[in-house]
N, C-alpha and C positions, 0 to 999 in steps of 0.2 A: 896300151899295146893292143894290136888287133891280131886275132888268130883266125885262120880258116879251119873249120872243123872237119877235117878228113874227107877223103874220097871225092865223089862227084855230086853235083846237084841233080836232083830229080825234079823236073818241072814238067807237068803233064797237062795238056789241055784236051778235054774230051767232050763228046756230045755235039750235036748239030747246032748251027747258028740259026736262031729264030728270026722272025720278021722284025720284031721290035726289041729294044735294048733290054727290057725287063725279062722277056722270054729268053733272050740270048744269055743274059747274066745267069739265069737259073740253070742253064744247061752247061755251064763252064765249070771245070774243076781245076784248081791250081794248087799244086803241092810244092812246098819248099822244105828241103831236107838236106842233111849231111853238109856237103861243102858250100852250099848256098847260105848257110847260117853264119853270120858275122858276130864275133864275140869281142868283148873287151874285159880286161881283168883276168882273174885266175880261174881257168877251166881245165878239166881233165876229160879225156876221151875214154869211153868204157863200153863194154858189152856184157857187164856182169849181171845186170837185172834183165829178166825176160820181158817180152812184149813191146820192144821198141820198133820204130819204123826204119827202114833202110838198113844201112850197114852198122850204125852205132849211134850213140848219143853222147852228149857232154853233160858234166855235172860240176857244180861249184858249191863250196862250203858257204855257210851264211856270212853275210858282210861283217858281222860283229867279230868274226874270227879270221877272215881272210881278206877283208877289204872289199870295196864295191866291185861288182862284176855284172855285165849285161850280155844277153844274147839277142840278136836281132834277125828277124826274117823279113826281107824286103819283098814286096808284092808287086809284080809286073802285071797289072790288070789290063786286059785287052778290051774289055767291054764294061763300061761303068754300070753300076746297078747295086742292088742289095744282095749280099752273100751271107751264107752261114760261115762263121769263122770257127774252125775246129783245131784242136791240138791233139798231139800224140805224146805220150810219155811212157817210159817203161813201168812195169808193175812196181809200185812203191813199197817202202818198208817204214819202220818206226822212226828212222832218223831223217826221213824226208820232211819237207815243209808242209805245214797245214794251210799255209797262206801264200803260196808262190804267186807273185804278182805278174800276171800277163797283161800288158797294156796294148790295146788295139788303137792304132792311129788311123783314122778314116776320114771321109768327107764330113762326118758328123761330129768330129772332134776326137778327144782321147777318152777311152773308157778302160778302167782297170778292173780285172777280174781276179779275185783271190781263189786259187786252185789248191785243193787238198791233194798233194802228190803222194801222200801215204797210201792212197787207194790204188788197188790193182785195176788198171783199165783193160787188161786182158787183150791187148793188141787192137783195141777199138779206137776209132776217132771219137773225141768227145767235143760237143758243141759248147763254145764259149758264149756266143750270142750272134745276132744278126746285125750287120752294119753295112752302111752304104759307102761305096768306094767310087771315086772318079777313075776314068781310064787313065793309065799312066803308072808311074812308079812312086807316087807320093805316099801311098799307103804302106804301112809296115806293122809288125807285131814285135814287142820287146818284152823280154823276161829279165827281171832283176833278182839278185840274190839277197835283197833286203827282206829277209823272211826269217821264220823261226826254226828252219832246218835246211838240209841240203836241197838244192833245186836241180831239176833235170831239164835240159834243153834238147828236144828231139825234133819234132816236125810240126809244121803248121799247114793247114789246108783251107782254101776258099772253096765252098761248094754250095749246094742248094740250101736256101734258108730253111730252118726248122724251128720248132718251138722249144724253148727251155722252160721247164716248170717255174712258176713264180717263186716258190721257196728256194729253188736252186739259185736263181738270180739274186735273191736277197742274201743268201748265204755267201755267195762269192763276193758281193759288195762288202759284206761285213768282214769277211776274211781279209779283204784288201784294205781294211781300216777306213773305209769310206763312211761318212755320216749320211750319205744319200744313196739309196738303192733305186735305180731307175729301171722300171719294168718295161720291156718291149711291148709295143701295142699288139693287140690280138685278143682272141677269145680263148680263155683258158678253162677247159672243162675238167672238173674235179668231182670225185665222189667223197673225198676226205677233207677234213677241216684244215684250212691254212693257218698255221700257228705263227703268230708274230710276237711271241714272248721273247724276253731277253734282248730286246732291241732298244735299250735306253738311249734317248737322244737321237734316234735315227729317223730320217724321213724316207718313206717308201713312196716314190713318185710313180704312180700307176696311170697317169693320164693316157688315155687311148686304150686301156686294157679293160677287159670284161672278165669277171670270174663267174662262171656258170656252174652251179652245183647240180649234179645229176642225181643226188639223193637228198632226202629231207633232213640233212645233218647241218650243224652250224657251219656257216661259210668261213668265218674268221674268229679266232680267239686271240687275245693279246693281253699278256701280263707284262707290260713294259711301262717305264716311266718316260714322259716327255716324247712319246712316239707320235709321229705325224704320218697319217695315211692320206694320200693326195690323189684325187682324180679317178678312183676306181669305180666301175659299175659292177654291182652284184645282183645276180638273178638266179632263178631256179628253172630247170628244164628236166622233167616236167614240173609244173607249178605245184605247190604243196596244198592245193585245194582244187576242186572242180567247180564248174559253173554251167548253168543252163537257164531255161525259161519255163515258166509255168504254162503247161499246155491244157490242163483240165483241173477243175475243182469239183470234188464230190458234192452231190446234191445235199447231203447231210452236213456239209461244211467241216467234216472231220479230217479229210485227207486231200492232198493235191498231187498231181503228176508233174514231174519236171523232166523235160527232155534235155539231156546234157548237150552242150554245144560242141560242134566239131573242133578238134584241136585240143580239147581238155581231157584230163585223165578219166578212164573208165572205172572210177572208184568214188566212194563218198565217205564222209564222216558225219558224226551226229550234230556237231555245232553248225548251226544254219543261220544264214543272214539273207534278208529279203531287200531288194532294191527296186525302185520304181522303173517301169518299162521305158518311160519317156525321158525322165530327168536323170536317171541313173543315181538318184539320191536314195540313201538308206531309209528303210521304213521300219524294220523290226528284226530282232534276232531271238533265238532260243538256244540254250545249251544242248538240247537233245530233241530233234524232231522225229526220232525213230525211223530213219530212212531204210528202205529196202528196194530191191529191184522190182519194178512193176511186172506182174506176170504177162508173158506173151509179148513183150516189147523189147526193142533194142535200145540200150543206153537211156532208158527212162526210169527215173527214181520216183518211188511213191513214199511220201512222208507226211507227217502231221501238217495240216493246213495252218499257215500262220495268219493271224488276224490281219485283215486289210489286204490280203493277197488278191491279185487280179491276174487273169490270163495274160501272158506276155511279160509279167514281171520277171526280173532276173533273180536267181537264187544261187547262193554260194554255199557249198558244203565243205567245211574245213576238216582236215585230218585231226583226230584227237589222240592217235597213238604216238605221235611225236610232236612236241611243241617247242623245239629248240630255238633259241634266238639266232638270228642270222649273223649278227656281229656282237661279240662280247669283248668289252674292254675293262680290265680290272686293275689297271696301274694308276699312276698319278699324272695328272695334267696332260693326258693324251688328247690329240687333236684329229678329228676327221674333217677334211675339207674337200669340197667339190666331189662329194661321193653321191652316187645314185644307187638306191636300193629298190628293186622292183618287186620283191616278194620275200616272205619269211615264214617258216613253219610255225613260229611262235612270235616272240618279241622281234622287233626289227633290230634296234641297237640297244644293248643292255649293259649297264655298269652296276654290278651287284656286289662289289667287295672293295675294300681298301680305301685309299685316300680320296679318289674321285677327282673332282675338278675338271671333268671332261669338257672339251670344246667341240661343238658341232657348228661348222660354218659352211654355208652354201651346200647343205646336204639336202638331197631330194629323195623322199620316200613316197613313191608314186606307183600306181599299177603298171605292170609290164606292157610292152607292145603285144599285140595279138599274136598268140602262138601260130605256128605254121598250120594253115588249113582252117583256122578259127573263123567262125562267122560273126562272133561277138568279141570285141576287145575285153580284157579283164576289167572288172569293176572294183577290185579290191587290191590293196598292196599287202600289208602284213596280216597274219592270222590273229595276232594279239596286239598289244600296245606297239605303236610305232617306235617309241623310245621309253625306256624306264631306267630310273636311277634309284637304287635300292641299297640301303644300309651303308652308304658311303659318308665320309667325313665332310666332303665339300660338294656342293651342288654343281650342276652343269652350267655352261654358258652356251646358249643356243641362239645363233644369229643367222639371218639371211637364208633360212631353211624353208622348204616347201614340203608339206606332208598332206597327202590326200588319201581318203578312204582306207584308213587303217582298220583292222578287224576289231580293235578295241580302242583304248585311249590314245590320243595323239601323243601325249607325254604325261608320265606320272613320276612324281618324286615322293618316295616313301622311305621310312626308316626301318629299323629292326622290328618295330611294332611294340605291342605291349607285352610285358612279362609279368607273370603272376607270382606274388610273394608266397612261397611255401613255408618258410620259416624265417624268423628275424630275432636276433639276440645279440646284445652288446654291439659290436662293430662288424657284424657279419649278417649276410642275408642269402637265402637260397631262392633261386628263381627258376621258373619253367615257362615255356611258351604259353601265351594266353589263348591259344587255339587257332582256328583256321584264319589264314590271312596274316599271321604273325610268324616271324622267323625265330630261329633258335637263339637262346642266350649265349650259345657258344661264340657268337659273333662279337660279344662284348670284350673289349680289350682293357688291359691295365692302363690306367690313366683316363678312362672314360668317366663321364659324369652321369649319374643316374638321378632321375627325378620323376615325380608323378605328373607335373606339368611344368611349363617352361620357366616360370618365375617362382616355383614352389621350392620347398626344402629339398636339397640335393646332397649327394655324397659321391666321392671319387673312389673308383675301384683301385685297390692297391695289390690285390692278388686274386687270381681266378683259378678254379679247379672244378673238374667234373665230379659229381657224386651220384649215388643211386637215386637220390631225391630230386636231382636236377643239376643246376650249376651253382656252386657256392662262391661267394664273392666277399673278400675282406674289404672293408671300407676305411676311409681316412678319418671317420668320426662315428659316434654312436648312431645307430639306425634312427632316423627321424620318427617322432611319435606317430605321425600319420601313416607310416608304412606298416600297416597291420597285415596279418596273414589274410590272404584273399584279395588284397588290394593290388593294383597294377602300377608298375613303373615302366619307364622307357629309357633308352640311351640317348642322351642329348647330343652326343658327339657323332652319331651315325644316322643322321636324318637328311643329309643332302642339303643343308642350309647354305645360304649364300648363292642362290641361283639367279640366272638372268635369261629372260626371253626378250629378244629385240629384233624387230624388222623381219618377222617370219610370216608365212602365209599358210594357214592351217584350215583344212576343210574335211568334212566327213562325219561319221556317226559318233566319234569318240569325244573326249574332253581333254582339256589341260587340267590335270588333277594334282593339287598341291597339298601335301600333308606335312609341311615343314614351315620354317620361318626365315626371315631375313632374305628378301629377294626382290626382284623387279620384273615386271611384265610391261614392256615399253614398245610402242609404235608397231604393233603387230596387226595384221589383217586376219581376223578370226571368224571363220564360219563354223566354229565349234564353241560349246560353252566352256567357261573357265570356272573351276570349282576349287574352293579352299574348304576341305572337309576331312574328318577322320575316317568316315565310312566304317566298315565292319572290322578293320584290322586293329582293333583295340582302342579303347577310349583314351587311355593315357597317352598313347602314341599320337593321337590326333590333337591332344590338348597342348601341343608345343608349337603352335603356329603364331602368326602375326608378323608385324614389322615388314609389310610388303607394300611396294609402290606399284600401282596399276595405273598407267598413264599413257595417253596418246594413242590408244588402240582404237581400231574400228571393229565392232561386233556386228556381224551381218547374219541375219536370219539363219541361226544354226539349224542344221539338217534335222536334229531331233533334240528334244529335251532329254536330260539325263534320266534314264529309266529308274523305276522304283525298286529294282531288285537289291539295291544297296540300303543299308541302315542309315540313311542320311536324307536330308531334305534339300534337293537340288532343283529348284523350280525356275531359276533365272538364267539368262545368258551369262551373267556373272553372279555366282552364288557363293556366299560366305556362310558356312554352316558349322559353327564351333561351340554351341552350347554344351555344357557338361554338368553332371550332377554334383560337382564339387563347389559350385557357385563361383567358378573362375571363368572369365571371358577368354576363350581360347585363341582369339585372333585380335590382339590389341595392336594399336598403332598402324592403321591402314590408311592409305591414300588412294582414292579413286578419282582421278582428275583428268580433264581434257580428253576424255574418250568420246567416241561417237557410237551410238546404238542405232542400227538401221533395221527396220522391218522385223523386229523381234516378235515371235509368236508367244504371247503371254508376258510373264514377268521379265523385265529388263535387268533389274538389279535387286538381289535379295541379300539382306544382312541379318544374320542370326548368330549370336555369340560374339559379336564384334564390340570393341570398345576403343574410344579415342579414334573414331573413324571420320575422315574428312572426305566429303563428296562434293567436288568443286569443278565447275567449268565443263561439265559433260553436256552433250547434245543428244536428245532422243528424237529420232526421226521416224515418221510413219508408224507410230506406236499402235499396237493391238489391232493391226489391219488384217491379220490372219487369225483364224481360230486357234487358240492355244491348245496344247496337249493337256492331258489330265494329270501329269506329274504334279504331285502335291495336293491335288484335289481330294484324294482319299484321306488326307490328313487334315482337311478343313482349311487349308491355306487358300488365300485369294489368288486366283490365277489370271484375273483380268485387270491387273493393275500394272503400272509402269515400275513402281518401287514398292518393296515390301520389307518392313523392319520389324523384328521381333527379338525378344530376349537379348537385347543389346543395351549399351550404355555410352553416352556421350558421342552421338552421331550428329554431325553438323553438315547441312546442305547450304551451299552458296553458289550463286552465279551459274546454275544449271538451266537448260532450256528444253522444253518440249516443243518441237516444230510441227505445226499442224494441229488439227483438232483430235481430241480423244473420242473414239467412237462411243456411241450410246452403250451404256452398261459398263463402261470402263472407268477407271479412276486414275488420277495421277500418282497417288501414294496411299498405302495402307500402313498404319503404325499401330501395332497391337499394344494394349495397356501394359504388357509385361516388359516393354522397352522403356528405358528412362533416359533423360537427358538428350532427347532428340530435338534439335534446334534447326530453324530455318525453313520449316515447312508451313504452308505450301509455297511461300514466296521464293524460297531458295531453290525450288524445282521448276518454277514457271518463268522466272525472270530471265532476261538475256536476249 
């Protein structure tokens, strides 16, 4: 049954007609109200609620109680183009629908928006979205009573396009029951974090959209399971760092002047990075260069001179008062696909809690385009690690990604860290954090397995509680005898194990840093070192590695050796550093196969603390052709050799090849006497 909803139609066309259709469309306003609304099903006419348009509005009870009903606004579009689609409804109350489904039928297809009609619109037009319409009468808007409360049908307007905030677009799609929230293309400037929590199983399709943060706040946080974020670009304006060039070096070598480049913020932070003037490659960094404004100058910073600095070199001063990650995902099995991230106050993408299993596919973390008025394009992307996965149960899958010039590591996978045993008795243990770089035992969950190293004695947590002395944990068995007071344990369930890196392109000053086990690094183009090492974040934490397949990669002249500010020995393009005082080889069952090492400065492959390691089918090209850095030299390690093995057991070399001559003073391999069971040298390194 069809009903005409009272009185007369109000159809108004206003504004001048422009020269082209886009301008003409933007100047046209079409309002459909009252008698022009066609309904089917059970509707009633009312003026009871204030704020409606025209003479009255219609309402219908939800379909579950009164049967299906629809209201339709037909649109007679005189000029085809993109319009803003607006709705009017009376001020709502508690019995109105929170998810009234308005479906816009346009030249782009059908889009349903879930509208919360409980909200008082106070007589204002509210934008549903921007849609393209062909000239004619094919377009229309339809409201259904398939909702959780009463729905009101009032008026629809086509007018000038406008921007609907991203979170409002997602909320309307969610209220409409859609598993896909399609974000309209455009640049969305925000000062507050976009929260994508509670969107389990939802795809946010943001292709063509840019999220521009105007503060150094997190751009996105998401506590959702099986969320997919697709196609979004994220950037910051202003950037969370400033950039300039060295204009003068003090004669005593103590200080340098840096003229900030046009287009960059007029502020500075203590954390400082130096890049070569010609190659834009990283040279050095310091956590605090003691910067200040140079007296009598405009936008010139005076700071400690960094070793190796030259006039013309680029300098980046990072903020240290805020180091928020740009994107935080803390759910299970979330996917970021076709995402571009151009800057971050701290980490780029971070997963620091929960199940993990995050997928990054075709993600680009690269420096931003040059700011308006800038004389130099940005040389850096993130201020800290480009990606970090911390204290999660399952490691990431990172495929087809490009990461350039992150402010620290390209990617790091770390666990809770080491926890110090404060008390141990019967089947209970009290734990505290083992210090800097380690996280709180509060992250340990019931059901987690604790151990001092991967294959050592372990126990499962059956109960956890906070105490004045730390965190107390009941165990499923008596405390192992090696768990003495002062010893360290770690949580084997929250180390990000089961990781994959495949077909990625990484370059810059950082590393791929792995502090976990059971994973693969396959078919990547790497201009960064790869490091398997515990570093300073606790010995026990780092002694849970191994079972990693490193295969089919190309290692190309990393920009810098890993610096020695860490308590580890990272001297190679691929470094395995896992020796520990327990007499346990921390990185067992490793395969290094079918990789190509090209023009590596210094050690190509270092193996320390490995066992049952197979090195097979690798090719070493143009070895030792450039002067190596001094990383490792202060420890007495050989830095002018292709392969270095120490404190390891059962390392086998087969079918590897060094292409070309080894320069004078260099060697193919150095094996220290503390290594045992090393087989296949030198033939297994030279043949092929």
